[in-house]
N, C-alpha and C positions, 0 to 999 in steps of 0.2 A: 645469165645463160640464155642464148638465143635458141629458138626452136630449130630442131635438126642439127644441133651443134655438139661439139666434143671439146671438153676443157680438161687440161692436165695441169695440176699444181704440184710443185716440188719445193720442199722446205728442208732446212737444216737447223740443228740446235747444238750450241756449245754453252753449257751453263754450269755454274758451281754455287754451292751454298756455303758461305763462310761460317766458321764456328765462333760466333760472337756471343759472349755472355753478357748479362746485365741484371740489375736488381729487379727489373720489372718483367723478367722472363721466367716463366715457371717450368722450363724444360732445360735439359742438358743436351746441347747440340754438338754435332761433329761435322767435319768437312765432308761435303758430298759433291761429286762431279757427275755430269751427264752429257753424253754426246749422242747424237742421233740424226737420222734422215728419214723423210717420209715422202710418199707420193700419193696423190689423190686424183681420182678420175671421175668426171661427171659427164653424163651423156643423156640425150633425149632425142626423140624423133621429131619430125616436122609438125605432126599433129599434137605433140605433147601428150600422147597417150602412154608412151613408154618412157620410163625414167630409170636411170641406173646411177648409182654412186658407190664408189669403193675406195678404200684407202689401205695402205700398208706402211708400217714403220719398223725401223730397226734401231734399238737403243742400247747404248753401252753405259752402264751405271756402275760407279765405284765409290767406296767410302774409305779413303786412305787412313792409315793408322795415325792416331792423334796422341802424342806423348802426354799432353795435359790431361787427357781422360784416362789413359792407361795407368798413370801414377806409379810407374815402375813395375807393374804386374806383367806377367807373361801372358799377353793377350794374342790370340790367333787372329790375324788380319782377315777381313772379309775380301774374297776375291772379286775382281771386276767381272761383271757378267754382261754378255750380249744376248738380248732376247728380242723376239719379234711379236708383233700384234697386227691384226688386220680386221677389217669389217667390210661388209658389202650389203647394200639394200637396193631392191628393185621393185617397181610397181608398174602395173599395166591396167588401163581402163578398157575392159572388154566391151562395155556398152557405155555410150555417152549420149544422153537424151534420145535414146532409141524409142521410136513411136510404136507402142503396142496397139493403141487405138487412137482415135482422134483427140482424146483428152488425157490419155495416160502415156507417160514417158518413163523409161527405165534407165537406171544407171547401175553399173556393176564394175568393181575394181578389185584387183588382187595385189597383194604385196608380200614381200619376203625380206627378212633381215637376218644376217648372221654375223656374229662377233666372236673372235678368238684371240685371247690374250695368253701368252706363254707363261709357264711358272716362273716366278721370281722376276717378272718383267717390272721395270720401274723407270720412270723418267721424271726429271724436274720440270719438264714442259707440260705435263698433263697428269691429272689425278685419275687413275683407273684401277679397278680390281684385277689383280693378276690371277693366273691359273684358273681360267674359266672358258667355257664354250657356251654360247647361247644362240638359240634359233627361235625365230618367230614368223608365223605365217598368219595372214589375216585376209578376210574377204568382207567387203562392204557393198551393200546393194540398196536400192530404193526404187519404189514405184510411186511417183508423185510424193505424197506426204508419208507413205509407209516406208520405214527404214529398218534395216536389219544389219547386224554385225556378227562376225565370227572370227575368233582369233585363237591360236594355239602357240604356246611358247614352251621351250624346254631349256633347262639350265643344268649343267653339271660341272664339277670342279675335280681337283686331283687328277690332272690330265696325264701325269706320268704313272698313275696307279701305284703310288708309294704304299707299301703294305701297312706302315705304321700310322697313316693318315686316313681319316674317315673320308670316303668318297660319297658325296650326296647328289641326288638327282631331284629336280623339281619340275613338275609338269603343271601348266596352268591353262585352263580352257575357259573361254568367255563366249557367251551368246547373248545378244541384246536385240530386242524388238520394240518398236515404238510406232504408234499410229493413232490418228483420230478414229473413234468408233464409226463415224460416218463413212470413212474411206473403206473400212473393213466390211461394212454393209453395202458398199457400192452405191451410196447415195450421192446424187449430184448436187443437192442443196444441203448446206451445212445447217446444223441445229445446235443451239447452245446447250440443249439438254443432253446431248450425246457427249460423253467425256473423251478426253485424250488418254490413251492407255499406254503403258510401258511395262515391259517384263525383261528381267535380266537373270542369267544363270552363270555362276562362277564355280569352278571346281579346281582345287589345288591339291597336289599330292607331293609331299616332301618325304623322301626315302633315303635312308642310309644304306648304300649298296652292300658293303661288306664290313665285317667287324675288324677294326684295326688291330694289328699284332702288338701286344704289350701296351695297349691303350687303356686298359681297365674295363673295357666293355665286356670281356668274358665273365667277369664277376657279376656284372649287372647287365644282361642283354637288353633290358627295357630302356637303357640309356641311348641305344641306337634309334634315331628318329624313324618313324613310319606313321605318318598322319595324313589323313584325307579330310579336307574341308570343303563343304558344299554350301553355297549361299544362293538363295533365290529371293527375288523381290518383285512385287507386282504393285502398280500404282494406277489410280484413276483420278483425274482432275476435271472439274467443271468450272465454268465461268458464265454466269447469267447476270447481265447488267452489273449491278453493284456488288453482287455476291460471288464469292469464290469458295469452293470447298473441295476437299479431296480425301482419299483414303489410300493407305499404303499398308501392305502386309509383307513382312520379311521373315523368312525362315532360314536358319543356319544350323548345320549339323557337323560336329567334329568327330570323325571316326578314328579312334586311336587303335592302331594295329601293331603297336609295340608288343614284343613277347612278354607275357605276364601282365599286360595292362590292356587287354583287349576290351574290357568292359568300361574303361575310363573314357566314356563318350559323353558328349555334351550337346544337347539340342536346345535351341532358343527360338521362340516364336514371339514376334512383336507386331501388334496391330496399332496403327496410328491414324487419327483423324484430325483434320484441320478445317477451320472455317474463318473466312475473312469478310468483313463488311465495310465498304467505303461509304459511310453515312453521308459525307460531303467530300468536296475536293481537298479539305484540310483535316478531316477527322476520319480515322480508321480504327476498327476494332478487329481483333483476331483472337482465336481460341484454339489451343492444341490439346488433344486428348491422346493418351497412349496406354496400352496394357501389354505387359511383357511377362512371359513365363519361361523359366529356365529349368531343364531337367538334367540331372546328373545320374547316369545309369549306374556308375560304380558305387555311389553312396546311397542311391535311391532317393535323393533329396530333390524336391520340387519347390522352386522359389517363384514368387509372383510379385510384380510391381505395377502400380497404377499411378498415373500422373495427369494432372490438369493444370493448364497454364493459360490464363487469359491475359490480354495486353491491349493497350491503347496508345495510339500515336496521334498527336494533335498539333498541327502547325498553327500556332496562335497568330502569327503574322509572318511577313517575309523574313524577318530576322529571328523570331523566337519560335521554339518548339518544345513540346512537353511529351515525355514518354513514361508510361507506367507499365510495369510487368509484375505479375504474381504467379507463383508456381507452388504446387503442393504435391508431394510424392509420398506414397505409402507403400512399404515393402515388407515382405515376410515369407516364411515357408509354410507349406501345407501342414506340417507336423506341429506348427505353432511353438517351435523352439526359439525362434527369434522374430523380432519385428522392429521396424524403424519408420520414422517419419521425418521428412525434410520439407521445410517451408521457407520461402524467400519472397521478399518484396523489394523492388527498387523503383525509384522515381528520379528522373533527371530533367533538368531545365537547361536549355541551350540558347545562347544569344550570340548571333554573328553580326559583326559590324564592319563597315568599310568607309574609309575617309580618304580624300585626295587633298593634299596641301602643297602649296608651292614650296619648292625646296626640299621637301621630304618625299615627294612622289606619292605613290599609292600605299596606304596603310590598311591592312586587313587583320582581323583578329576574331577569336572565338572565346567566349567565356561559358563554362558550364559548371553546374553544381549538381551533385548526385548523392542521394541518400539510399542506403541499402540496409535491410534488416533480415538476418538469417537465423533460422532455428532448426535444430536437429536433435533427435533423440533415438538411441538405439538400445534395444534390450536383447540380451542373449541369455537364455535360461540354462544352457549347457555350461557356459563359461561363468555364469552368475555375474554378469556385468550389466550395468545400467548407466549409459553415458548421455549426458545432456550438455548441449552447446548452444550458446546464444552470442550473436555478434551483430553490432551496429556500426556502420561507418558513414562518415560524411566527407565528401571529397569535393574540392573546388579547384578549378584549373583555368588559367588565362594564358592564351597564346597570341602573340602579335607578330606579324610579318611585315617588314619594310621592303619595298621594291619600287 
């Protein structure tokens, strides 16, 4: 697509799916036919700041009656249906390398996308979900290394508002920020002791708009979905010479707004730390630490989990490598009604080889052997269960490639 150009694509489809059975097919198929036509439009301006793309299709789908499947029964044939679908998306760069100062440049772009697929739309030429409308709006901006994103999307189905079918709405909002700490402090010289920071916020709301008629929801109103989920994450990462370390905190909260289940909420807080040391160019050490707490407001239960996981990567030679990993997890609730422990250790040795022989060409391969030892124990004082599991595995694999 050239700058400042307009492109139009037109296509047609005539397809059918034959009802062929076989001993190796696990489904019962019937004859399906599909006819359709589509048009696609792509356009952009000379500066390539503005871009537009849209498409429209009309499809006729039918499944003729199959006597071999009916087996003499009085079966109502499915009517052939003609349905439409379309999409469009556009974007525009409001700012492109705009000079705020001598050293700061700004970029800003906006985008919009819309997709509409009619109820009972189907085509053998494409796999898509029918009966939906989806919108998405996004903004992306940056000032040098400082970046920010915002997006909002909305989805809903049951376009014909059929009373006996649940109509659901879903709203999703995302905000993301990332920047070196030095850039936020307006420092011209970078320092390895200042971390790179990142923050994200996500909110999703899934809602059943109306109670379907004769759908069983009147007997149990809590079956109609109404859930709000919020997830926030913050991270900081450092790299000083051979050392890298970082910290991440993640908090999520599920707000249940179903009738009769308003207190069925769940909050989770996870703190994670990581450390890496490049002792030499061939030897690396790493350590992961995490602490997680989960609170269920409906039951009043508070669970905690702690994990430690050291590891070693050692490149013994150009062909050989050794990897060692150890992990230990302890979990339980504050009321001490249950507790559990999981421990695992695995070691793998890898050897890669490459040979060139006349007549055989190039031969490459890899051989590895892996040992794993897993241990887990879980105790539940309410259910009066005490489960102990131990497992050891030894795996060897050889792969060779001729070319």
